[in-house]
C-alpha positions in Angstrom: 115.8 96.4 92.8 118.3 98.8 94.2 119.6 97.9 97.7 119.6 100.3 100.6 121.9 100.5 103.6 119.6 102.3 106.0 121.2 105.7 106.5 120.7 109.4 105.6 123.3 111.1 103.3 125.0 114.4 104.2 123.7 116.5 101.3 126.3 119.2 102.0 129.2 116.9 101.4 130.8 117.6 98.0 133.8 115.2 98.0 134.1 111.7 96.5 131.9 109.0 98.0 128.9 109.6 100.4 129.1 110.9 103.9 126.8 109.3 106.5 124.7 111.8 108.4 122.5 109.5 110.4 122.2 105.7 110.7 118.7 104.3 111.0 117.9 102.1 114.0 117.8 98.4 113.0 119.3 99.1 109.6 122.3 97.2 108.0 124.8 99.7 109.3 123.5 99.7 112.8 125.0 96.4 113.8 127.3 97.1 116.8 130.3 95.1 115.8 130.6 96.9 112.4 131.8 100.1 114.2 130.2 102.4 111.6 129.4 105.9 112.8 127.8 109.1 111.4 130.5 111.3 109.8 132.3 108.4 108.1 132.5 108.4 104.3 131.7 105.4 102.1 134.4 105.6 99.4 133.8 102.4 97.5 131.3 99.5 97.0 132.7 96.1 96.1 136.0 97.7 95.1 134.4 100.3 92.8 135.4 103.8 93.9 132.5 106.2 94.2 133.3 109.3 92.1 131.8 111.3 89.3 131.8 108.2 87.1 130.5 105.7 89.6 127.1 106.4 91.3 126.6 105.1 94.8 123.0 103.9 94.0 124.1 102.2 90.8 126.6 100.1 92.7 123.8 98.7 94.9 121.5 97.8 92.0 120.3 94.2 92.2 122.2 93.5 95.5 119.3 93.2 98.0 120.1 90.4 100.4 123.6 89.9 99.1 126.9 90.3 100.9 128.4 93.6 99.8 131.9 95.0 100.8 131.9 98.7 101.4 135.1 100.8 102.0 134.8 103.6 104.6 137.0 106.5 105.5 137.2 107.8 109.0 139.5 110.8 109.1 142.7 109.6 107.5 142.0 105.9 108.1 140.2 103.5 105.7 138.7 100.1 106.4 136.3 97.6 104.8 133.1 96.1 106.2 130.7 93.5 104.8 127.0 94.4 104.9 123.8 93.1 103.5 121.6 95.7 101.7 117.9 95.7 102.3 115.1 96.7 99.9 114.0 100.2 99.6 110.6 99.2 101.0 112.3 97.8 104.1 114.3 101.1 104.5 111.0 103.0 104.1 109.6 101.1 107.0 112.7 102.0 109.1 112.2 105.6 108.2 108.6 105.3 109.2 109.5 103.9 112.6 112.0 106.8 113.0 109.2 109.3 112.2 106.8 107.7 114.8 109.5 107.7 117.5 110.2 111.4 116.9 106.5 112.2 117.3 106.3 110.0 120.4 109.3 111.7 121.9 107.9 115.1 121.2 104.6 114.3 122.9 106.3 112.9 125.9 108.7 115.8 126.2 106.0 118.6 125.7 103.6 116.9 128.2 106.2 116.0 130.8 105.3 112.3 130.3 101.6 112.9 131.1 100.4 112.0 127.5 100.9 109.2 125.1 101.1 109.1 121.3 100.0 106.5 118.7 100.0 106.7 114.9 97.3 104.8 113.0 99.3 103.7 109.9 96.3 102.1 108.1 92.7 101.3 108.7 93.4 97.6 109.1 93.8 94.8 111.7 97.6 95.1 112.0 97.4 98.9 112.7 94.6 98.3 115.2 96.6 95.7 117.1 99.5 98.2 117.2 97.3 101.0 118.6 95.7 98.6 121.1 99.1 97.4 122.3 100.5 100.9 122.7 97.5 102.5 124.4 96.8 99.7 126.9 100.5 98.8 127.3 103.1 101.6 127.1 100.6 104.4 127.8 98.1 102.7 130.2 99.0 105.0 133.0 99.0 108.3 131.0 96.3 110.9 131.3 95.4 111.2 127.6 96.4 110.0 124.1 97.3 111.9 121.0 95.9 109.8 118.1 97.7 110.6 114.9 95.9 109.5 111.6 97.9 111.6 109.1 99.1 109.9 105.9 96.7 107.1 106.4 95.5 105.5 103.1 92.3 104.0 104.5 90.8 100.5 104.9 87.9 99.6 107.2 88.5 100.3 110.8 86.6 103.5 111.7 84.0 101.9 114.0 86.4 99.5 115.8 88.8 102.4 116.5 86.0 104.8 117.6 84.6 102.2 120.0 88.0 101.5 121.5 88.7 105.2 122.1 85.4 106.1 123.6 85.0 103.8 126.6 83.1 105.2 129.6 84.6 104.7 133.0 81.8 102.9 135.0 83.5 101.0 137.9 86.6 101.1 140.2 88.4 98.2 141.8 89.6 98.3 145.4 91.9 95.4 146.5 90.8 93.9 149.8 92.2 95.8 152.9 94.3 98.1 150.7 94.0 101.8 150.1 93.7 102.8 146.4 95.4 106.2 146.0 95.0 106.5 142.2 91.7 105.0 140.8 92.9 105.6 137.2 94.7 102.2 137.4 91.9 100.2 138.9 88.7 100.4 136.8 86.5 99.3 134.0 86.4 99.1 131.1 89.8 97.4 131.0 89.9 96.7 127.3 88.8 100.2 126.1 90.4 103.7 126.5 88.3 105.8 128.8 90.4 108.9 129.2 90.7 112.0 126.9 92.0 111.8 123.3 92.8 114.2 120.5 92.9 113.1 116.9 95.4 114.7 114.4 94.3 114.8 110.8 95.8 116.1 107.5 95.4 116.5 103.8 96.8 113.0 103.1 94.1 111.2 105.0 92.2 109.1 102.5 89.0 106.9 102.4 88.3 105.4 105.8 90.9 107.8 107.3 88.3 110.4 106.4 85.4 108.3 107.8 87.1 107.8 111.2 87.8 111.5 112.1 84.3 112.4 110.8 82.7 109.8 113.1 85.0 110.9 116.0 83.8 114.5 115.4 80.1 113.5 114.9 79.9 111.5 118.2 81.6 114.3 120.1 84.5 112.0 121.1 87.0 114.8 121.1 88.6 117.6 119.1 90.4 117.4 115.8 93.7 119.1 115.2 95.5 119.6 111.9 94.4 120.4 108.4 91.1 119.6 106.5 90.6 116.1 105.1 89.2 115.8 101.6 85.8 114.0 101.3 86.9 110.6 100.2 85.0 108.3 102.5 83.4 106.0 99.9 84.0 102.3 100.0 85.7 101.0 96.8 85.8 97.4 95.5 89.1 96.6 93.8 89.0 94.6 90.6 91.7 93.1 88.4 91.4 92.4 84.6 91.7 88.8 83.5 95.1 89.7 82.0 96.4 90.6 85.5 98.0 93.8 84.3 95.4 96.4 85.4 93.9 96.9 88.9 91.1 99.5 89.3 88.6 100.6 92.0 84.9 100.9 91.6 83.0 103.0 94.2 80.3 100.8 95.7 79.1 102.1 99.1 78.8 105.7 100.3 78.7 107.0 103.8 75.6 109.0 104.6 75.0 111.3 107.6 71.8 110.1 109.1 70.8 113.6 110.3 70.5 115.2 106.9 71.1 112.3 104.5 74.2 113.9 102.9 77.1 111.9 101.6 80.6 112.3 103.1 82.0 112.1 99.6 83.3 115.5 98.4 82.4 117.0 101.9 85.6 118.4 103.3 86.2 117.7 107.0 87.4 120.8 108.9 89.4 120.4 112.2 88.5 122.2 115.4 92.1 123.6 115.5 93.5 124.3 112.1 97.3 124.1 112.1 99.6 123.7 109.1 102.5 121.3 108.9 104.7 123.7 106.9 107.8 122.6 105.0 110.1 124.9 107.0 109.1 123.4 110.3 109.3 119.8 109.0 112.8 120.5 107.7 113.8 121.6 111.2 112.4 118.4 112.6 109.5 120.2 114.2 105.8 119.2 114.1 103.5 122.1 114.9 100.4 119.9 114.6 101.6 117.6 117.3 102.6 120.5 119.5 99.1 121.9 119.2 97.5 118.5 119.9 99.5 118.3 123.1 98.4 121.8 124.1 94.8 121.0 123.5 94.9 117.7 125.3 96.7 119.0 128.3 93.9 121.6 128.6 91.4 118.8 128.6 93.0 116.7 131.3 93.7 119.6 133.7 
């Protein structure tokens, strides 16, 4: 596999080599003692100069986890550094964390720190633990949570997530001989979220990531913001041929609305607030769906 160095290229640069536009946090180039900064140009990999005849990606092919020498130019000065490329999957995870951090910063900025943000990456145990930790840790003292489910490929978490986000505040704690100025920090349930939430959805939600926002809407837990979700909430059992070279899914269990007996499959889920994530806004680093979710949630907590 081709190795990756964890940075964004400057697509406007037309000279030899590649210019670094942004270095990903926790990536191979982010190590402090390397002294590598955005704006520098990688001119060679293991002594091979990068030009029209030597592609940058080609020079990293098969070098995941190996020590690689790169030559950089900073103004008129050149120097070498030894780095260790990561896999493209590892770099994709770094880019994902960058994306989450950008959404988190946007929510905190637009709400003046009053609201929190979590992204549900998958409908699985690992994602639930991440959400649980963020909501009851980093954002315990906030007034509401933006729950982002976009680009979620599914799993089986809809009920656990719904239960966690729909706690009902039923008791306050008052320390002996002490005045409690803000009851939000002293109450039950202590292991469920009992304040307002908004769920953000999109066209790329799939399978159980359709079932969860549907259940969230059906139980009146809160509003949905974003774009419609295709009706894909059908449980699939995955099978592998005895040869091992083919994996396929067989639909086994459908979700039925108990009120009218209709299947969720093929029934598109419409948000309460329909907002597009258009390419132009995304290219500018803006997220209008998150901005709308903050607007709606602030209105709920006022």
